[in-house]
VEXDREN-2710 file (C-alpha; in Angstrom, 1 decimal):
% VEXDREN-2710
k/r/px/py/pz
1/UNK/80.3/-197.5/-107.7
2/UNK/80.4/-196.1/-104.1
3/UNK/82.8/-197.7/-101.7
4/UNK/80.6/-200.1/-99.0
5/UNK/82.9/-199.1/-96.3
6/UNK/82.0/-195.4/-95.5
7/UNK/80.6/-193.5/-92.6
8/UNK/79.4/-190.0/-92.1
9/UNK/79.8/-187.7/-89.2
10/UNK/78.0/-184.3/-89.1
11/UNK/78.4/-181.5/-86.6
12/UNK/75.4/-179.1/-86.9
13/UNK/76.2/-176.1/-85.1
14/UNK/74.9/-172.5/-84.4
15/UNK/77.5/-170.9/-86.7
16/UNK/78.3/-173.6/-89.1
17/UNK/77.6/-177.2/-90.2
18/UNK/80.6/-179.5/-91.0
19/UNK/80.4/-183.0/-92.5
20/UNK/83.2/-185.4/-92.6
21/UNK/83.2/-188.8/-94.5
22/UNK/85.8/-191.3/-93.7
23/UNK/86.4/-195.2/-94.4
24/UNK/86.4/-198.0/-91.7
25/UNK/90.2/-197.8/-91.7
26/UNK/89.9/-194.2/-90.3
27/UNK/91.0/-192.3/-93.5
28/UNK/89.1/-189.1/-94.1
29/UNK/87.9/-189.0/-97.5
30/UNK/85.8/-186.0/-97.9
31/UNK/84.4/-182.8/-96.2
32/UNK/82.0/-180.1/-96.6
33/UNK/80.9/-177.0/-94.8
34/UNK/77.6/-174.9/-94.9
35/UNK/75.9/-172.5/-92.6
36/UNK/74.0/-172.7/-89.2
37/UNK/71.8/-175.6/-88.8
38/UNK/70.0/-175.2/-85.4
39/UNK/66.3/-176.3/-85.7
40/UNK/65.4/-173.8/-83.1
41/UNK/66.6/-170.9/-85.4
42/UNK/65.3/-171.9/-88.7
43/UNK/63.8/-175.4/-89.3
44/UNK/64.1/-175.4/-93.1
45/UNK/67.2/-173.4/-93.1
46/UNK/68.9/-176.0/-90.9
47/UNK/67.9/-179.0/-93.0
48/UNK/69.0/-177.2/-96.0
49/UNK/72.6/-176.5/-94.5
50/UNK/72.8/-180.2/-93.4
51/UNK/72.1/-181.3/-97.0
52/UNK/74.5/-178.7/-98.3
53/UNK/77.4/-180.0/-96.2
54/UNK/76.8/-183.5/-96.8
55/UNK/76.5/-183.0/-100.5
56/UNK/79.7/-181.0/-100.7
57/UNK/81.4/-183.8/-98.6
58/UNK/80.2/-186.5/-100.9
59/UNK/81.5/-184.8/-103.9
60/UNK/84.7/-184.3/-102.1
61/UNK/84.9/-188.0/-101.4
62/UNK/83.8/-189.1/-104.8
63/UNK/80.5/-190.4/-103.6
64/UNK/78.5/-190.8/-106.9
65/UNK/74.9/-190.2/-105.6
66/UNK/72.7/-189.5/-102.4
67/UNK/69.5/-191.0/-103.6
68/UNK/66.5/-190.3/-101.1
69/UNK/64.6/-193.2/-100.0
70/UNK/66.5/-196.0/-102.4
71/UNK/68.2/-198.6/-100.4
72/UNK/70.2/-199.2/-103.4
73/UNK/71.8/-196.0/-103.0
74/UNK/72.8/-195.9/-99.6
75/UNK/76.5/-194.9/-99.7
76/UNK/77.3/-195.0/-95.9
77/UNK/77.2/-197.9/-93.4
78/UNK/76.3/-195.3/-90.6
79/UNK/75.7/-191.7/-90.0
80/UNK/76.0/-189.6/-86.7
81/UNK/74.3/-186.4/-86.6
82/UNK/75.5/-184.2/-83.6
83/UNK/73.4/-181.3/-83.6
84/UNK/72.8/-178.1/-81.7
85/UNK/69.0/-177.9/-81.3
86/UNK/68.9/-181.6/-80.5
87/UNK/67.4/-180.8/-76.9
88/UNK/63.9/-182.4/-76.2
89/UNK/62.6/-185.7/-77.4
90/UNK/60.6/-184.0/-80.2
91/UNK/63.8/-182.4/-81.7
92/UNK/65.5/-185.7/-81.9
93/UNK/62.3/-187.3/-83.5
94/UNK/62.3/-184.5/-86.0
95/UNK/66.0/-185.1/-86.9
96/UNK/65.6/-188.8/-87.0
97/UNK/62.8/-188.6/-89.3
98/UNK/64.9/-186.4/-91.7
99/UNK/67.8/-189.1/-91.5
100/UNK/65.2/-191.8/-92.3
101/UNK/64.0/-189.5/-95.3
102/UNK/67.3/-189.0/-96.7
103/UNK/68.1/-192.8/-96.1
104/UNK/71.8/-192.2/-96.7
105/UNK/72.9/-195.0/-94.1
106/UNK/71.9/-198.4/-92.8
107/UNK/72.3/-197.0/-89.2
108/UNK/71.6/-193.5/-88.3
109/UNK/71.9/-191.7/-84.8
110/UNK/71.4/-188.2/-83.4
111/UNK/73.1/-186.8/-80.5
112/UNK/73.3/-183.4/-78.9
113/UNK/76.4/-181.3/-80.0
114/UNK/77.9/-181.5/-76.6
115/UNK/78.0/-185.2/-76.9
116/UNK/79.8/-185.1/-80.0
117/UNK/82.2/-182.6/-78.6
118/UNK/82.8/-185.1/-75.5
119/UNK/83.5/-188.1/-77.8
120/UNK/86.0/-186.1/-79.7
121/UNK/88.0/-185.1/-76.5
122/UNK/89.6/-188.7/-75.8
123/UNK/90.1/-192.2/-77.0
124/UNK/87.2/-193.6/-75.0
125/UNK/85.0/-190.8/-74.9
126/UNK/84.4/-191.3/-71.1
127/UNK/84.5/-188.1/-68.8
128/UNK/83.2/-184.7/-69.0
129/UNK/83.2/-182.2/-71.8
130/UNK/82.6/-178.4/-71.4
131/UNK/82.2/-176.6/-74.8
132/UNK/82.1/-172.8/-74.8
133/UNK/82.0/-171.2/-78.3
134/UNK/79.1/-168.8/-79.4
135/UNK/77.1/-170.5/-76.8
136/UNK/78.0/-173.2/-74.3
137/UNK/77.1/-176.8/-73.5
138/UNK/78.1/-179.6/-71.1
139/UNK/78.0/-183.3/-71.5
140/UNK/79.1/-186.3/-69.5
141/UNK/79.6/-190.1/-70.2
142/UNK/80.4/-193.0/-67.9
143/UNK/82.1/-196.2/-68.6
144/UNK/78.7/-198.1/-68.9
145/UNK/77.5/-195.5/-71.7
146/UNK/75.3/-193.8/-69.7
147/UNK/75.2/-190.1/-71.1
148/UNK/73.9/-186.7/-70.1
149/UNK/73.9/-183.3/-71.9
150/UNK/73.0/-180.0/-70.3
151/UNK/70.9/-178.7/-73.0
152/UNK/68.4/-176.2/-71.7
153/UNK/69.7/-176.6/-68.2
154/UNK/72.9/-174.8/-69.2
155/UNK/72.8/-171.4/-67.6
156/UNK/76.5/-170.1/-68.1
157/UNK/76.7/-169.5/-71.8
158/UNK/79.5/-168.7/-74.3
159/UNK/80.9/-165.9/-76.3
160/UNK/77.7/-163.9/-76.5
161/UNK/76.8/-163.9/-72.8
162/UNK/80.3/-163.0/-72.1
163/UNK/80.1/-159.8/-74.3
164/UNK/76.8/-158.9/-72.7
165/UNK/78.8/-159.0/-69.2
166/UNK/81.4/-156.8/-70.7
167/UNK/79.0/-154.2/-71.9
168/UNK/77.2/-154.0/-68.7
169/UNK/80.6/-153.6/-66.8
170/UNK/81.3/-150.6/-69.2
171/UNK/77.9/-149.1/-68.6
172/UNK/78.0/-149.5/-64.7
173/UNK/81.6/-148.0/-64.6
174/UNK/80.5/-145.0/-66.7
175/UNK/77.7/-144.3/-64.2
176/UNK/80.1/-144.4/-61.3
177/UNK/78.3/-147.6/-59.8
178/UNK/81.4/-149.7/-60.2
179/UNK/85.0/-148.6/-60.2
180/UNK/86.8/-147.5/-63.7
181/UNK/87.6/-150.4/-66.0
182/UNK/90.0/-150.8/-68.8
183/UNK/87.2/-152.4/-70.6
184/UNK/85.9/-149.1/-71.5
185/UNK/88.6/-148.1/-73.8
186/UNK/88.7/-151.5/-75.5
187/UNK/85.1/-151.9/-75.9
188/UNK/84.6/-148.2/-77.3
189/UNK/87.5/-149.0/-79.9
190/UNK/85.9/-152.3/-80.7
191/UNK/82.7/-150.6/-81.9
192/UNK/84.1/-147.2/-83.1
193/UNK/82.2/-145.3/-80.6
194/UNK/83.5/-142.0/-79.0
195/UNK/81.6/-142.3/-75.8
196/UNK/79.8/-144.7/-73.7
197/UNK/76.7/-142.8/-74.3
198/UNK/77.2/-143.4/-78.0
199/UNK/77.9/-147.1/-77.4
200/UNK/74.5/-147.6/-75.6
201/UNK/72.7/-145.7/-78.2
202/UNK/74.3/-147.8/-80.9
203/UNK/72.6/-151.0/-79.3
204/UNK/69.4/-149.6/-78.3
205/UNK/68.3/-146.9/-80.8
206/UNK/64.9/-147.6/-82.1
207/UNK/66.1/-148.0/-85.8
208/UNK/69.1/-149.8/-84.9
209/UNK/69.7/-153.2/-86.2
210/UNK/70.8/-155.9/-83.9
211/UNK/74.7/-156.1/-83.6
212/UNK/76.3/-159.0/-85.7
213/UNK/79.1/-161.0/-84.2
214/UNK/78.5/-159.6/-80.9
215/UNK/80.4/-162.5/-79.4
216/UNK/83.5/-161.3/-80.7
217/UNK/83.7/-158.9/-77.8
218/UNK/84.3/-161.9/-75.5
219/UNK/88.1/-161.8/-76.7
220/UNK/88.4/-158.4/-75.5
221/UNK/87.2/-159.3/-72.0
222/UNK/89.5/-162.2/-71.8
223/UNK/92.5/-160.0/-72.9
224/UNK/91.7/-157.6/-70.2
225/UNK/91.3/-160.2/-67.5
226/UNK/94.6/-161.6/-68.6
227/UNK/96.0/-158.1/-68.4
228/UNK/94.9/-157.7/-64.7
229/UNK/91.8/-155.4/-65.1
230/UNK/90.0/-156.3/-61.8
231/UNK/86.4/-155.9/-63.3
232/UNK/87.2/-158.2/-66.3
233/UNK/89.3/-160.7/-64.0
234/UNK/86.2/-160.9/-61.7
235/UNK/83.8/-161.7/-64.5
236/UNK/85.8/-164.2/-66.1
237/UNK/86.5/-166.0/-63.0
238/UNK/82.9/-165.9/-62.1
239/UNK/81.8/-167.3/-65.3
240/UNK/84.4/-170.0/-65.2
241/UNK/83.4/-171.1/-61.8
242/UNK/79.7/-171.4/-63.0
243/UNK/80.9/-173.4/-65.8
244/UNK/82.5/-175.7/-63.4
245/UNK/79.3/-176.1/-61.3
246/UNK/77.4/-177.4/-64.6
247/UNK/80.6/-179.8/-65.0
248/UNK/80.0/-181.1/-61.7
249/UNK/76.3/-181.4/-62.3
250/UNK/76.9/-183.4/-65.2
251/UNK/79.3/-185.8/-63.5
252/UNK/76.8/-186.3/-60.9
253/UNK/74.1/-187.1/-63.4
254/UNK/76.2/-189.9/-64.7
255/UNK/77.8/-191.2/-61.6
256/UNK/81.3/-190.0/-62.4
257/UNK/83.4/-189.6/-59.2
258/UNK/87.2/-189.6/-58.3
259/UNK/89.5/-189.6/-61.4
260/UNK/88.0/-188.8/-64.6
261/UNK/88.8/-186.7/-67.7
262/UNK/87.6/-183.1/-68.0
263/UNK/88.0/-181.8/-71.5
264/UNK/87.2/-178.4/-72.8
265/UNK/86.6/-177.1/-76.4
266/UNK/85.2/-174.1/-78.3
267/UNK/86.5/-170.8/-79.5
268/UNK/86.4/-169.1/-76.1
269/UNK/88.3/-172.0/-74.4
270/UNK/91.0/-171.7/-77.1
271/UNK/91.7/-168.1/-76.1
272/UNK/95.1/-167.7/-75.1
273/UNK/94.3/-166.6/-71.5
274/UNK/93.9/-169.5/-69.2
275/UNK/91.9/-167.5/-66.7
276/UNK/88.5/-169.1/-67.7
277/UNK/89.9/-172.6/-67.8
278/UNK/91.5/-172.2/-64.6
279/UNK/88.5/-171.0/-62.9
280/UNK/86.5/-173.8/-64.3
281/UNK/89.3/-176.4/-63.2
282/UNK/89.5/-175.0/-59.7
283/UNK/85.8/-175.3/-59.0
284/UNK/85.6/-178.8/-60.2
285/UNK/88.6/-179.9/-58.1
286/UNK/87.1/-178.6/-55.1
287/UNK/84.8/-181.6/-55.0
288/UNK/86.7/-184.0/-57.4
289/UNK/90.5/-183.2/-56.8
290/UNK/91.7/-186.1/-59.0
291/UNK/90.1/-184.9/-62.2
292/UNK/92.5/-184.6/-65.2
293/UNK/92.2/-182.0/-67.8
294/UNK/93.2/-181.6/-71.2
295/UNK/91.9/-179.5/-74.1
296/UNK/90.1/-181.3/-76.8
297/UNK/92.4/-181.4/-79.8
298/UNK/89.7/-181.9/-82.2
299/UNK/86.5/-180.3/-83.8
300/UNK/83.1/-181.7/-82.6
301/UNK/82.7/-183.5/-85.9
302/UNK/85.6/-185.6/-85.2
303/UNK/83.3/-187.0/-82.3
304/UNK/80.6/-187.4/-84.7
305/UNK/82.7/-189.4/-87.0
306/UNK/84.1/-191.6/-84.3
307/UNK/80.6/-192.2/-83.1
308/UNK/79.5/-193.2/-86.6
309/UNK/82.3/-195.7/-86.9
310/UNK/81.4/-197.1/-83.6
311/UNK/77.6/-197.1/-84.9
312/UNK/79.0/-199.3/-87.9
313/UNK/80.7/-201.8/-85.4
314/UNK/84.1/-200.6/-85.9
315/UNK/86.5/-200.6/-82.8
316/UNK/88.1/-197.2/-82.2
317/UNK/91.8/-198.2/-81.8
318/UNK/94.7/-196.0/-81.2
319/UNK/95.7/-196.7/-84.7
320/UNK/92.4/-195.6/-86.1
321/UNK/92.3/-192.6/-83.9
322/UNK/95.8/-191.7/-85.3
323/UNK/94.6/-192.3/-88.9
324/UNK/91.6/-189.8/-88.5
325/UNK/94.1/-187.4/-86.9
326/UNK/96.5/-187.5/-89.7
327/UNK/93.7/-187.2/-92.5
328/UNK/91.6/-184.6/-91.0
329/UNK/91.2/-181.4/-93.2
330/UNK/93.1/-178.3/-92.5
331/UNK/92.2/-176.1/-89.7
332/UNK/90.8/-173.3/-92.1
333/UNK/87.7/-175.6/-92.9
334/UNK/86.5/-175.1/-89.1
335/UNK/87.4/-171.3/-88.7
336/UNK/84.5/-168.9/-87.7
END
C-alpha cells in the first residue's frame, strides 16, 4: 500500500530534472534525477524527463505504482512542478494538462522555476530571489502571496551569456580595440587553442558543431575578475548591476519596499568570487538600503517540495523545515 501522506516536488530545469518525495512530517523519502525538461527545447523530451525523474523517485521511496488516470492509485496528496519553460499562460496550460493526465495527486500546481527557487530561499518564501545558473531568472513574493517572475522579461542571463561576454572581450583585445586582458590566455587554454584566430575559427567554421558546455567559461571570467583583471572586473560588475535592476523591478511588481530578503542561487552565484553578488546587492541597496541578503542554502526542488506541502495544507514550521534539510539527499544528486 502507498502511504497516504506523501507529497511530490519537481524542479524541471534547463540542465536537469530533480524530483523529491516527502511525507507530511517533512522527511524526504525518495528522489530521482533525469535530463533537461524545458518544453521550449523539446516538448516530448521534457515530458519524458519529468516522468523518468518521478518514476525514479517513486521507486526510491517505495511507492508501488503511478497509474495514469486512476483515482485509486494516486500516491500523493499534492504535487508542485517548478518548471523552466513555464512562462506564458499557454505553457502553464500544457503542463497542468500533463499533471491532470498523469493524475499523481489530489492537488497539483505549476510554477515558474524562479518561483521554486524563491520558496527554497527562506522559511516564509517572501522576498526576491535572483537565480543565475546556465540561464537566469528573478522572482518576487509579497506577504499577501502576490508573486511575479521575470520569465522573458529577463535580460541579464546566466553562464552562457557571461561566456559570450568573455569571448567578445578576448576578440576585441586581440584586435586592439580594447586593452589586453588576462582572459586571453585563460580562454585559449580553456579551449585548447594556440591563437585567438584559431579560437574564433573554432566557433564560426562552417562545419564546426556548436560548442557544448560553453557556460563553463563563466567560471574563468569570474576567476579573472576576482584576480583583478580590469576587463573581467568591468564585465562582471556590469552584469551584477543589471541583475540588480531586475531584482528591483521584481520588488516593485509585488510592492516590496523597505526591509525584505534578497536571496541568490544557481551555479554562477555559488562561485567563490563575491564580485557578481556584491555588484547585484550594491545596485539593489541604492534604492532599498535595508535589504537583507543571504545565499539560498537549498536547491530549487526544495522550494517545490515546500510548495507541495503547503498545497496539501501542511504548515511549514521550523521543525518541518529542519527535517527537510536533515533528510535531503547528498549534494552529488544536484551537481551539473
